[in-house]
DRENSE-783706 format. One record per atom (N, C-alpha, C, O): atom name; x, y, z. Coordinates in steps of 0.1 Angstrom, whole numbers. Layout:
BEGIN
- name|east|north|up
- CA|X|Y|Z
...
END
This chain:
BEGIN
- name|east|north|up
- N|-44|49|-119
- CA|-33|47|-128
- C|-37|37|-139
- O|-40|26|-136
- N|-38|42|-151
- CA|-44|34|-162
- C|-32|29|-171
- O|-25|38|-177
- N|-31|16|-172
- CA|-20|11|-180
- C|-25|-2|-186
- O|-31|-10|-179
- N|-22|-5|-199
- CA|-26|-18|-204
- C|-18|-29|-198
- O|-6|-27|-195
- N|-25|-40|-195
- CA|-19|-50|-187
- C|-6|-56|-193
- O|3|-60|-186
- N|-5|-55|-206
- CA|6|-61|-213
- C|19|-53|-209
- O|30|-59|-211
- N|18|-41|-204
- CA|30|-33|-201
- C|35|-37|-187
- O|47|-34|-184
- N|28|-45|-179
- CA|32|-49|-166
- C|44|-58|-167
- O|46|-65|-177
- N|53|-58|-157
- CA|65|-67|-157
- C|61|-81|-157
- O|51|-85|-150
- N|68|-90|-164
- CA|65|-104|-164
- C|69|-110|-151
- O|79|-105|-145
- N|61|-120|-146
- CA|64|-126|-133
- C|65|-141|-135
- O|60|-147|-145
- N|72|-147|-126
- CA|74|-162|-126
- C|65|-168|-116
- O|65|-164|-104
- N|56|-177|-120
- CA|46|-183|-110
- C|54|-190|-99
- O|64|-196|-101
- N|49|-188|-87
- CA|56|-194|-76
- C|46|-198|-65
- O|37|-190|-62
- N|48|-209|-59
- CA|39|-213|-48
- C|44|-207|-35
- O|56|-207|-32
- N|36|-200|-27
- CA|40|-195|-14
- C|45|-205|-5
- O|41|-217|-6
- N|53|-201|4
- CA|58|-210|15
- C|50|-208|27
- O|49|-197|32
- N|45|-219|33
- CA|38|-219|46
- C|48|-219|57
- O|54|-230|59
- N|51|-208|63
- CA|61|-207|73
- C|57|-215|86
- O|66|-223|91
- N|45|-214|90
- CA|40|-223|101
- C|25|-223|101
- O|19|-213|97
- N|19|-234|105
- CA|5|-235|104
- C|-2|-226|114
- O|-12|-220|110
- N|2|-225|126
- CA|-5|-216|136
- C|4|-215|148
- O|14|-222|149
- N|1|-206|156
- CA|9|-204|168
- C|8|-215|178
- O|16|-216|187
- N|-1|-224|176
- CA|-2|-235|185
- C|5|-248|180
- O|4|-259|185
- N|12|-246|168
- CA|19|-257|162
- C|30|-263|172
- O|36|-255|179
- N|32|-276|172
- CA|41|-282|181
- C|55|-279|177
- O|59|-279|165
- N|64|-275|187
- CA|78|-273|184
- C|81|-260|176
- O|92|-259|171
- N|72|-251|176
- CA|74|-238|168
- C|85|-230|176
- O|86|-230|188
- N|92|-222|168
- CA|101|-212|174
- C|94|-199|176
- O|85|-196|169
- N|97|-192|187
- CA|90|-179|189
- C|93|-169|179
- O|104|-168|173
- N|83|-161|175
- CA|84|-151|165
- C|89|-138|171
- O|86|-135|183
- N|95|-130|163
- CA|100|-117|168
- C|90|-107|165
- O|90|-96|170
- N|80|-109|156
- CA|69|-100|153
- C|56|-106|155
- O|54|-118|155
- N|46|-97|158
- CA|33|-101|161
- C|23|-95|151
- O|27|-85|145
- N|12|-101|149
- CA|2|-95|140
- C|-2|-81|145
- O|-3|-79|156
- N|-3|-72|135
- CA|-6|-58|139
- C|-18|-53|130
- O|-19|-57|118
- N|-26|-44|135
- CA|-36|-37|128
- C|-33|-22|131
- O|-36|-17|142
- N|-28|-15|121
- CA|-24|-1|123
- C|-35|8|117
- O|-40|6|106
- N|-38|18|125
- CA|-48|28|121
- C|-48|39|131
- O|-41|38|142
- N|-56|49|129
- CA|-58|60|139
- C|-70|56|148
- O|-80|51|143
- N|-69|60|160
- CA|-80|58|169
- C|-91|69|166
- O|-88|79|159
- N|-103|67|171
- CA|-114|77|169
- C|-111|89|177
- O|-116|100|174
- N|-103|88|188
- CA|-100|100|196
- C|-90|109|190
- O|-82|104|182
- N|-90|121|194
- CA|-81|131|189
- C|-87|144|186
- O|-100|146|187
- N|-79|154|182
- CA|-85|167|179
- C|-76|174|168
- O|-66|168|164
- N|-80|186|163
- CA|-72|193|153
- C|-58|196|159
- O|-48|195|152
- N|-58|201|172
- CA|-46|204|178
- C|-37|192|181
- O|-25|193|181
- N|-43|181|185
- CA|-36|169|188
- C|-42|157|181
- O|-49|149|187
- N|-39|156|168
- CA|-45|145|160
- C|-39|131|164
- O|-28|130|168
- N|-48|121|163
- CA|-43|108|167
- C|-33|103|156
- O|-34|106|145
- N|-23|95|161
- CA|-13|90|152
- C|-16|76|148
- O|-24|69|155
- N|-11|72|136
- CA|-13|58|132
- C|-4|49|141
- O|8|51|142
- N|-11|39|146
- CA|-4|30|156
- C|-10|17|155
- O|-21|15|150
- N|-3|7|161
- CA|-9|-6|163
- C|-20|-6|173
- O|-18|-1|184
- N|-32|-11|169
- CA|-44|-10|178
- C|-45|-23|187
- O|-54|-23|196
- N|-38|-33|184
- CA|-40|-46|191
- C|-31|-46|203
- O|-20|-42|204
- N|-37|-51|214
- CA|-30|-54|226
- C|-22|-67|224
- O|-24|-75|214
- N|-13|-71|233
- CA|-5|-83|232
- C|-14|-95|232
- O|-13|-105|225
- N|-24|-95|241
- CA|-34|-106|242
- C|-41|-108|229
- O|-43|-119|225
- N|-45|-97|223
- CA|-53|-98|210
- C|-43|-103|199
- O|-48|-110|190
- N|-31|-98|199
- CA|-21|-103|189
- C|-19|-118|191
- O|-19|-126|181
- N|-18|-123|203
- CA|-17|-137|205
- C|-29|-145|201
- O|-28|-156|195
- N|-41|-139|203
- CA|-53|-146|199
- C|-54|-147|184
- O|-58|-158|179
- N|-50|-137|177
- CA|-50|-138|162
- C|-40|-147|157
- O|-42|-155|147
- N|-28|-147|164
- CA|-17|-155|159
- C|-21|-170|160
- O|-16|-178|152
- N|-29|-174|170
- CA|-32|-188|172
- C|-41|-193|161
- O|-41|-205|159
- N|-48|-185|154
- CA|-57|-190|144
- C|-52|-186|130
- O|-58|-189|120
- N|-40|-181|129
- CA|-34|-176|116
- C|-24|-186|111
- O|-17|-193|119
- N|-22|-186|98
- CA|-11|-192|91
- C|-2|-181|85
- O|-7|-172|79
- N|11|-182|87
- CA|20|-172|82
- C|25|-177|69
- O|32|-188|68
- N|22|-170|58
- CA|26|-174|44
- C|37|-165|40
- O|37|-153|41
- N|47|-170|33
- CA|59|-163|28
- C|59|-163|13
- O|59|-174|7
- N|59|-152|7
- CA|60|-151|-8
- C|74|-145|-10
- O|78|-135|-5
- N|82|-153|-18
- CA|96|-150|-19
- C|99|-140|-30
- O|111|-135|-32
- N|90|-136|-39
- CA|92|-126|-49
- C|79|-119|-52
- O|68|-124|-48
- N|79|-108|-60
- CA|68|-101|-63
- C|60|-107|-75
- O|65|-116|-81
- N|48|-102|-77
- CA|40|-107|-88
- C|32|-119|-86
- O|26|-125|-95
- N|31|-124|-73
- CA|23|-136|-70
- C|9|-132|-66
- O|8|-122|-58
- N|0|-139|-71
- CA|-14|-136|-68
- C|-19|-142|-55
- O|-17|-154|-53
- N|-23|-134|-46
- CA|-29|-138|-33
- C|-43|-143|-35
- O|-47|-154|-30
- N|-51|-136|-42
- CA|-64|-140|-46
- C|-68|-131|-58
- O|-62|-121|-61
- N|-78|-135|-66
- CA|-83|-128|-78
- C|-97|-124|-76
- O|-105|-130|-69
- N|-100|-113|-83
- CA|-114|-108|-83
- C|-124|-119|-87
- O|-122|-126|-97
- N|-135|-120|-80
- CA|-145|-130|-83
- C|-144|-143|-76
- O|-153|-151|-77
- N|-132|-146|-70
- CA|-130|-158|-63
- C|-138|-159|-50
- O|-141|-148|-44
- N|-142|-171|-45
- CA|-148|-172|-32
- C|-139|-167|-22
- O|-127|-171|-22
- N|-144|-159|-12
- CA|-135|-153|-2
- C|-135|-162|10
- O|-144|-162|19
- N|-125|-171|11
- CA|-123|-180|22
- C|-114|-175|33
- O|-115|-180|45
- N|-106|-165|30
- CA|-96|-160|40
- C|-96|-145|41
- O|-100|-138|32
- N|-91|-140|52
- CA|-88|-126|54
- C|-73|-125|57
- O|-67|-134|63
- N|-66|-114|53
- CA|-52|-114|54
- C|-47|-101|62
- O|-53|-91|61
- N|-35|-103|69
- CA|-29|-93|76
- C|-14|-93|71
- O|-8|-103|70
- N|-9|-81|67
- CA|5|-80|62
- C|15|-79|74
- O|14|-70|82
- N|24|-88|74
- CA|35|-87|84
- C|47|-80|78
- O|54|-72|85
- N|50|-82|65
- CA|61|-76|59
- C|59|-76|44
- O|53|-85|38
- N|63|-65|37
- CA|61|-64|23
- C|50|-55|19
- O|44|-49|27
- N|46|-55|6
- CA|36|-47|1
- C|27|-56|-8
- O|32|-64|-15
- N|14|-53|-8
- CA|4|-60|-16
- C|-4|-49|-24
- O|-9|-40|-18
- N|-5|-51|-37
- CA|-13|-41|-45
- C|-27|-47|-47
- O|-28|-59|-50
- N|-37|-39|-45
- CA|-51|-42|-47
- C|-55|-35|-60
- O|-54|-23|-61
- N|-60|-43|-70
- CA|-63|-37|-83
- C|-75|-44|-89
- O|-79|-54|-85
- N|-79|-37|-100
- CA|-90|-42|-109
- C|-86|-39|-123
- O|-79|-29|-126
- N|-92|-47|-132
- CA|-90|-44|-146
- C|-103|-40|-153
- O|-113|-46|-150
- N|-102|-30|-161
- CA|-114|-26|-168
- C|-116|-35|-180
- O|-107|-43|-183
- N|-127|-34|-187
- CA|-131|-43|-198
- C|-121|-41|-209
- O|-118|-50|-217
- N|-115|-29|-210
- CA|-105|-27|-221
- C|-91|-31|-218
- O|-82|-29|-225
- N|-89|-38|-206
- CA|-77|-43|-202
- C|-68|-34|-194
- O|-57|-37|-190
- N|-73|-21|-192
- CA|-65|-12|-184
- C|-66|-15|-169
- O|-77|-19|-164
- N|-55|-14|-162
- CA|-54|-17|-148
- C|-55|-5|-140
- O|-48|5|-143
- N|-62|-5|-129
- CA|-62|6|-119
- C|-58|0|-105
- O|-65|-9|-100
- N|-47|4|-100
- CA|-43|0|-86
- C|-51|9|-76
- O|-50|21|-76
- N|-59|2|-69
- CA|-68|9|-59
- C|-61|12|-46
- O|-64|23|-40
- N|-52|4|-42
- CA|-45|6|-29
- C|-32|-2|-29
- O|-31|-12|-36
- N|-23|3|-21
- CA|-11|-4|-18
- C|-11|-7|-3
- O|-10|2|5
- N|-12|-20|0
- CA|-13|-24|14
- C|1|-26|20
- O|9|-33|13
- N|3|-21|32
- CA|17|-22|38
- C|15|-29|52
- O|4|-32|56
- N|27|-32|58
- CA|26|-38|72
- C|16|-31|81
- O|16|-19|82
- N|8|-39|88
- CA|-3|-33|96
- C|-16|-32|90
- O|-26|-29|96
- N|-17|-35|77
- CA|-29|-34|69
- C|-36|-48|69
- O|-29|-58|70
- N|-49|-48|67
- CA|-56|-60|65
- C|-63|-59|51
- O|-66|-48|47
- N|-66|-70|45
- CA|-73|-70|32
- C|-80|-83|30
- O|-77|-93|37
- N|-89|-84|20
- CA|-96|-96|17
- C|-109|-98|24
- O|-114|-109|24
- N|-114|-87|29
- CA|-128|-88|35
- C|-138|-92|25
- O|-138|-86|14
- N|-147|-102|27
- CA|-156|-106|16
- C|-167|-96|14
- O|-171|-89|23
- N|-172|-96|2
- CA|-184|-89|-2
- C|-193|-98|-9
- O|-191|-102|-21
- N|-203|-102|-2
- CA|-212|-112|-8
- C|-206|-126|-10
- O|-209|-133|-19
- N|-196|-129|-2
- CA|-189|-141|-2
- C|-178|-142|-13
- O|-172|-153|-15
- N|-175|-131|-19
- CA|-164|-130|-29
- C|-154|-119|-27
- O|-157|-110|-20
- N|-143|-121|-33
- CA|-133|-110|-34
- C|-137|-101|-46
- O|-139|-105|-57
- N|-137|-88|-43
- CA|-141|-78|-53
- C|-129|-72|-61
- O|-131|-65|-71
- N|-117|-76|-57
- CA|-105|-71|-63
- C|-95|-82|-64
- O|-97|-92|-58
- N|-84|-79|-70
- CA|-73|-88|-71
- C|-61|-83|-62
- O|-58|-71|-62
- N|-55|-92|-55
- CA|-44|-89|-46
- C|-32|-96|-50
- O|-32|-108|-52
- N|-21|-88|-52
- CA|-8|-94|-57
- C|4|-88|-49
- O|3|-77|-45
- N|14|-96|-47
- CA|25|-91|-40
- C|34|-82|-49
- O|35|-85|-61
- N|39|-71|-43
- CA|48|-62|-51
- C|62|-67|-51
- O|70|-66|-60
- N|66|-73|-40
- CA|79|-79|-38
- C|78|-90|-28
- O|67|-95|-25
- N|89|-95|-22
- CA|88|-105|-11
- C|79|-100|0
- O|79|-88|3
- N|71|-109|5
- CA|61|-106|15
- C|58|-117|25
- O|59|-129|21
- N|55|-113|37
- CA|50|-123|47
- C|37|-118|51
- O|35|-107|56
- N|27|-128|50
- CA|13|-124|52
- C|6|-134|61
- O|7|-146|59
- N|-1|-129|71
- CA|-9|-138|80
- C|-22|-141|73
- O|-29|-131|68
- N|-26|-153|72
- CA|-39|-157|66
- C|-48|-164|76
- O|-43|-174|83
- N|-60|-159|77
- CA|-69|-164|87
- C|-82|-168|80
- O|-87|-160|72
- N|-87|-180|82
- CA|-100|-184|76
- C|-111|-174|80
- O|-112|-171|92
- N|-119|-170|70
- CA|-129|-159|73
- C|-138|-164|84
- O|-142|-156|93
- N|-143|-177|84
- CA|-152|-181|93
- C|-146|-181|107
- O|-153|-178|117
- N|-134|-185|109
- CA|-127|-184|122
- C|-126|-169|126
- O|-128|-166|138
- N|-123|-160|117
- CA|-122|-146|120
- C|-135|-141|125
- O|-136|-133|134
- N|-146|-145|118
- CA|-159|-140|121
- C|-164|-145|135
- O|-170|-138|142
- N|-160|-158|138
- CA|-164|-163|151
- C|-156|-156|162
- O|-162|-153|173
- N|-144|-153|159
- CA|-136|-146|169
- C|-141|-132|172
- O|-142|-127|183
- N|-145|-125|161
- CA|-150|-111|162
- C|-164|-112|170
- O|-166|-103|178
- N|-172|-122|167
- CA|-185|-123|174
- C|-183|-125|189
- O|-192|-120|196
- N|-172|-131|193
- CA|-170|-133|207
- C|-162|-123|214
- O|-161|-123|226
- N|-156|-113|206
- CA|-147|-103|212
- C|-151|-89|208
- O|-147|-85|198
- N|-159|-82|216
- CA|-164|-69|213
- C|-152|-59|210
- O|-153|-50|202
- N|-141|-61|218
- CA|-130|-51|216
- C|-123|-53|202
- O|-119|-43|196
- N|-123|-66|198
- CA|-117|-68|184
- C|-127|-62|174
- O|-123|-57|163
- N|-140|-63|176
- CA|-149|-57|167
- C|-147|-42|166
- O|-147|-36|155
- N|-144|-35|177
- CA|-142|-21|177
- C|-129|-18|169
- O|-128|-8|162
- N|-119|-26|171
- CA|-106|-24|164
- C|-108|-26|149
- O|-103|-18|141
- N|-116|-36|145
- CA|-119|-37|131
- C|-127|-25|125
- O|-124|-21|114
- N|-136|-20|133
- CA|-144|-8|129
- C|-134|4|127
- O|-136|11|118
- N|-125|6|137
- CA|-115|17|135
- C|-107|15|122
- O|-105|25|115
- N|-103|3|120
- CA|-94|0|108
- C|-102|3|95
- O|-97|9|86
- N|-115|-3|95
- CA|-123|-1|82
- C|-126|14|80
- O|-126|19|69
- N|-129|21|91
- CA|-132|35|90
- C|-119|43|86
- O|-121|52|77
- N|-108|39|90
- CA|-95|46|86
- C|-93|43|71
- O|-89|53|64
- N|-94|31|67
- CA|-92|28|53
- C|-103|35|44
- O|-100|39|33
- N|-115|36|49
- CA|-125|43|42
- C|-121|58|40
- O|-123|63|29
- N|-116|64|50
- CA|-111|78|49
- C|-100|79|39
- O|-99|88|31
- N|-90|69|38
- CA|-80|69|29
- C|-85|68|14
- O|-80|74|5
- N|-96|59|13
- CA|-102|58|-1
- C|-108|71|-5
- O|-107|74|-17
- N|-115|78|4
- CA|-121|91|0
- C|-110|101|-4
- O|-112|108|-13
- N|-99|101|4
- CA|-88|110|0
- C|-83|107|-14
- O|-79|116|-21
- N|-81|94|-17
- CA|-76|90|-30
- C|-86|95|-41
- O|-81|99|-52
- N|-99|94|-39
- CA|-108|99|-49
- C|-106|113|-51
- O|-107|118|-63
- N|-104|121|-41
- CA|-101|135|-42
- C|-88|138|-50
- O|-87|147|-59
- N|-78|130|-47
- CA|-65|132|-53
- C|-66|129|-68
- O|-62|137|-77
- N|-73|118|-72
- CA|-74|114|-86
- C|-83|123|-94
- O|-81|125|-106
- N|-93|129|-87
- CA|-103|137|-93
- C|-99|152|-94
- O|-104|159|-103
- N|-91|157|-84
- CA|-89|171|-83
- C|-74|175|-85
- O|-72|187|-86
- N|-65|166|-86
- CA|-51|170|-87
- C|-45|165|-100
- O|-50|155|-106
- N|-36|173|-105
- CA|-29|169|-117
- C|-18|159|-114
- O|-16|156|-102
- N|-11|153|-124
- CA|-1|142|-121
- C|10|147|-112
- O|14|139|-103
- N|14|159|-114
- CA|25|165|-105
- C|21|165|-91
- O|29|161|-82
- N|9|169|-88
- CA|4|170|-74
- C|1|156|-69
- O|4|153|-57
- N|-4|147|-77
- CA|-6|133|-73
- C|7|126|-68
- O|7|119|-58
- N|17|129|-76
- CA|30|123|-72
- C|35|129|-58
- O|40|122|-50
- N|33|142|-56
- CA|36|148|-43
- C|28|142|-32
- O|33|139|-21
- N|15|139|-34
- CA|7|133|-24
- C|12|119|-21
- O|12|114|-10
- N|16|111|-32
- CA|20|98|-30
- C|33|98|-21
- O|34|89|-13
- N|42|107|-24
- CA|55|107|-16
- C|52|111|-2
- O|57|105|7
- N|42|120|0
- CA|39|124|14
- C|32|112|21
- O|35|110|34
- N|25|104|14
- CA|19|92|21
- C|30|82|25
- O|30|77|36
- N|40|80|16
- CA|51|71|20
- C|60|76|31
- O|65|68|39
- N|60|89|33
- CA|68|94|45
- C|62|90|58
- O|69|90|68
- N|50|86|58
- CA|43|81|71
- C|46|66|74
- O|42|61|84
- N|53|60|64
- CA|55|45|66
- C|70|43|70
- O|78|45|61
- N|73|39|82
- CA|87|38|87
- C|95|28|79
- O|107|29|78
- N|88|18|73
- CA|95|8|65
- C|102|14|53
- O|111|8|47
- N|97|26|48
- CA|101|32|36
- C|110|44|38
- O|118|48|30
- N|107|52|49
- CA|113|65|51
- C|122|65|63
- O|118|61|74
- N|135|69|61
- CA|144|71|71
- C|145|86|75
- O|151|93|67
- N|140|89|86
- CA|139|104|90
- C|153|109|92
- O|155|121|89
- N|162|102|97
- CA|176|107|100
- C|183|111|87
- O|190|121|86
- N|182|103|76
- CA|189|106|64
- C|180|113|54
- O|184|117|43
- N|167|114|57
- CA|157|119|48
- C|156|111|35
- O|153|117|24
- N|159|99|35
- CA|159|90|24
- C|146|82|23
- O|142|76|33
- N|140|82|11
- CA|128|75|9
- C|130|64|-1
- O|135|66|-12
- N|127|51|3
- CA|127|40|-7
- C|114|39|-14
- O|104|37|-8
- N|114|40|-27
- CA|102|38|-35
- C|99|23|-36
- O|107|15|-41
- N|88|19|-31
- CA|85|4|-30
- C|79|-2|-43
- O|77|-14|-43
- N|77|6|-53
- CA|70|1|-65
- C|78|5|-77
- O|86|14|-77
- N|76|-3|-88
- CA|83|0|-101
- C|75|11|-108
- O|64|15|-104
- N|80|15|-120
- CA|74|27|-127
- C|60|23|-132
- O|51|32|-133
- N|57|10|-135
- CA|44|6|-140
- C|34|7|-129
- O|23|12|-131
- N|38|1|-117
- CA|28|2|-106
- C|26|16|-102
- O|15|20|-98
- N|36|24|-102
- CA|35|38|-98
- C|25|45|-107
- O|16|53|-103
- N|27|43|-120
- CA|18|50|-130
- C|3|45|-128
- O|-6|53|-129
- N|1|32|-126
- CA|-12|27|-124
- C|-18|31|-111
- O|-31|32|-110
- N|-10|34|-101
- CA|-15|40|-89
- C|-19|54|-90
- O|-29|59|-84
- N|-11|62|-98
- CA|-14|76|-99
- C|-25|79|-110
- O|-30|90|-111
- N|-28|69|-118
- CA|-38|71|-128
- C|-32|78|-140
- O|-39|87|-146
- N|-20|74|-144
- CA|-14|81|-156
- C|-5|71|-163
- O|-5|59|-160
- N|3|76|-172
- CA|12|68|-180
- C|26|69|-173
- O|29|79|-167
- N|35|59|-175
- CA|48|59|-169
- C|56|72|-174
- O|64|77|-166
- N|54|76|-186
- CA|62|88|-191
- C|57|100|-184
- O|66|109|-181
- N|44|101|-181
- CA|39|113|-174
- C|45|113|-159
- O|48|124|-154
- N|45|101|-153
- CA|51|101|-140
- C|65|105|-139
- O|70|111|-130
- N|73|100|-150
- CA|87|104|-151
- C|89|119|-152
- O|98|125|-146
- N|81|125|-160
- CA|82|140|-162
- C|79|147|-149
- O|85|157|-145
- N|69|142|-141
- CA|66|148|-128
- C|77|146|-118
- O|80|155|-111
- N|84|135|-119
- CA|96|133|-110
- C|107|143|-114
- O|113|149|-105
- N|109|146|-127
- CA|119|155|-131
- C|115|169|-126
- O|124|177|-123
- N|102|173|-127
- CA|98|186|-122
- C|100|188|-107
- O|104|198|-102
- N|98|177|-99
- CA|100|177|-85
- C|115|180|-82
- O|119|188|-73
- N|124|174|-90
- CA|138|176|-88
- C|142|191|-92
- O|150|197|-85
- N|137|195|-104
- CA|140|209|-108
- C|135|219|-98
- O|141|230|-96
- N|124|217|-91
- CA|119|226|-82
- C|125|225|-68
- O|122|232|-59
- N|135|216|-67
- CA|143|215|-54
- C|135|208|-43
- O|138|210|-31
- N|125|200|-46
- CA|117|193|-36
- C|123|179|-32
- O|122|175|-21
- N|129|172|-42
- CA|135|159|-40
- C|148|158|-48
- O|150|166|-57
- N|156|149|-44
- CA|168|146|-52
- C|169|130|-54
- O|168|123|-44
- N|170|126|-66
- CA|171|112|-69
- C|185|107|-65
- O|195|112|-70
- N|186|97|-56
- CA|199|91|-52
- C|201|79|-61
- O|212|77|-66
- N|191|70|-62
- CA|192|59|-71
- C|178|58|-78
- O|170|67|-76
- N|176|48|-87
- CA|164|47|-94
- C|152|45|-85
- O|141|48|-88
- N|155|39|-73
- CA|144|36|-63
- C|146|43|-50
- O|139|39|-40
- N|155|53|-49
- CA|157|60|-36
- C|157|75|-39
- O|163|80|-48
- N|149|82|-30
- CA|149|97|-31
- C|154|103|-18
- O|152|97|-7
- N|160|114|-19
- CA|163|123|-8
- C|152|134|-7
- O|151|141|-17
- N|145|135|4
- CA|135|145|5
- C|141|158|10
- O|146|159|21
- N|140|168|1
- CA|147|181|4
- C|137|191|10
- O|142|199|18
- N|124|190|7
- CA|115|201|12
- C|101|195|14
- O|93|195|5
- N|99|191|26
- CA|86|185|29
- C|75|195|29
- O|64|193|23
- N|78|207|34
- CA|68|218|33
- C|64|222|19
- O|53|225|16
- N|74|221|10
- CA|72|224|-4
- C|63|214|-10
- O|54|217|-18
- N|65|201|-7
- CA|56|191|-12
- C|42|192|-7
- O|32|190|-14
- N|40|196|6
- CA|27|199|12
- C|20|211|5
- O|8|210|2
- N|28|221|2
- CA|22|233|-5
- C|18|229|-19
- O|8|234|-24
- N|26|221|-26
- CA|22|216|-39
- C|9|208|-38
- O|1|209|-47
- N|8|199|-28
- CA|-3|191|-27
- C|-16|199|-25
- O|-27|196|-30
- N|-15|210|-17
- CA|-26|218|-14
- C|-29|229|-25
- O|-40|235|-24
- N|-20|231|-34
- CA|-21|242|-44
- C|-32|240|-54
- O|-38|229|-54
- N|-35|251|-61
- CA|-45|250|-71
- C|-40|241|-82
- O|-28|239|-85
- N|-50|234|-88
- CA|-47|225|-99
- C|-42|232|-111
- O|-47|242|-115
- N|-30|227|-116
- CA|-24|232|-128
- C|-25|222|-139
- O|-26|210|-137
- N|-23|227|-152
- CA|-24|218|-163
- C|-13|208|-163
- O|-2|210|-157
- N|-15|197|-169
- CA|-5|186|-170
- C|5|188|-182
- O|13|179|-184
- N|3|199|-190
- CA|12|200|-201
- C|26|202|-197
- O|29|210|-189
- N|35|194|-202
- CA|49|195|-199
- C|55|208|-204
- O|50|214|-214
- N|66|213|-197
- CA|73|224|-202
- C|80|221|-214
- O|82|209|-218
- N|85|231|-222
- CA|91|229|-235
- C|103|221|-234
- O|105|212|-242
- N|112|224|-225
- CA|125|217|-225
- C|125|206|-214
- O|129|209|-203
- N|121|194|-218
- CA|121|183|-209
- C|128|171|-214
- O|124|160|-212
- N|139|174|-220
- CA|147|162|-225
- C|152|154|-214
- O|153|142|-215
- N|155|161|-202
- CA|160|153|-191
- C|150|144|-185
- O|153|134|-179
- N|137|148|-186
- CA|126|140|-181
- C|125|127|-188
- O|123|117|-181
- N|128|126|-201
- CA|127|114|-208
- C|138|104|-203
- O|137|92|-202
- N|150|110|-199
- CA|160|102|-193
- C|156|95|-180
- O|159|84|-178
- N|148|103|-172
- CA|143|97|-159
- C|133|86|-161
- O|131|78|-153
- N|126|86|-173
- CA|115|76|-174
- C|121|62|-175
- O|114|53|-170
- N|133|61|-179
- CA|139|47|-179
- C|145|44|-166
- O|148|32|-163
- N|147|54|-157
- CA|153|52|-144
- C|143|47|-134
- O|147|41|-124
- N|130|51|-136
- CA|120|47|-126
- C|118|32|-125
- O|110|28|-117
END
């Protein structure tokens, strides 16, 4: 998603709140949630594919919790770390969304990934962060010093295997995104994005078929690799084709999952809008 940085929504600088220093802190209250690493296992088959699930046992969750600091960001637009900074920490998302992005020399932003609960990010590359991480909205994030994480991994072969599964899973997602950006038009990319969100229970309610869009129109456009106006036209086409129905500006009712999958798998079609798209321009302000 290519968009000049000046188009991004303005944010108010804010210091994150340290919820608690570690699980061994004196007088702490018990938490209702534990650190998770969600991914698919290596096991599975075409007939019975592995499901995305938390790979950590309770003992492993407690082990990570003891060395973690839980940080709370109360609003979106806060920088967790910036490209080129020394990588002192690795992060696990407890709640909320974090966008991983880079800026080109011309100032255009590309969102590389949207990290959700169960994801980890901030692994160092040559001692540095290679991308920028920012909160999309309120978020709670576990922060672990990289050296402590490295020592724990060195002593725990099972945790090493879990990290390998997670990195392999994320690598597969990155390959899939390369195919989406390189082989699909904007209409198909939007269908692929919606299908991805359907796999995240924090966003999709299966009983009502309602999907909460977790990003604004600028983030969506930068993730799809297009302009906000093109993303809005694609939303309008999805509605006209009976695949989704807009309930609010950030809520969709999913009408035809099979239709979205067929669109995703279909042959690439041109991005030229149809002649009568006055209604699409109306939707561009609603996103």
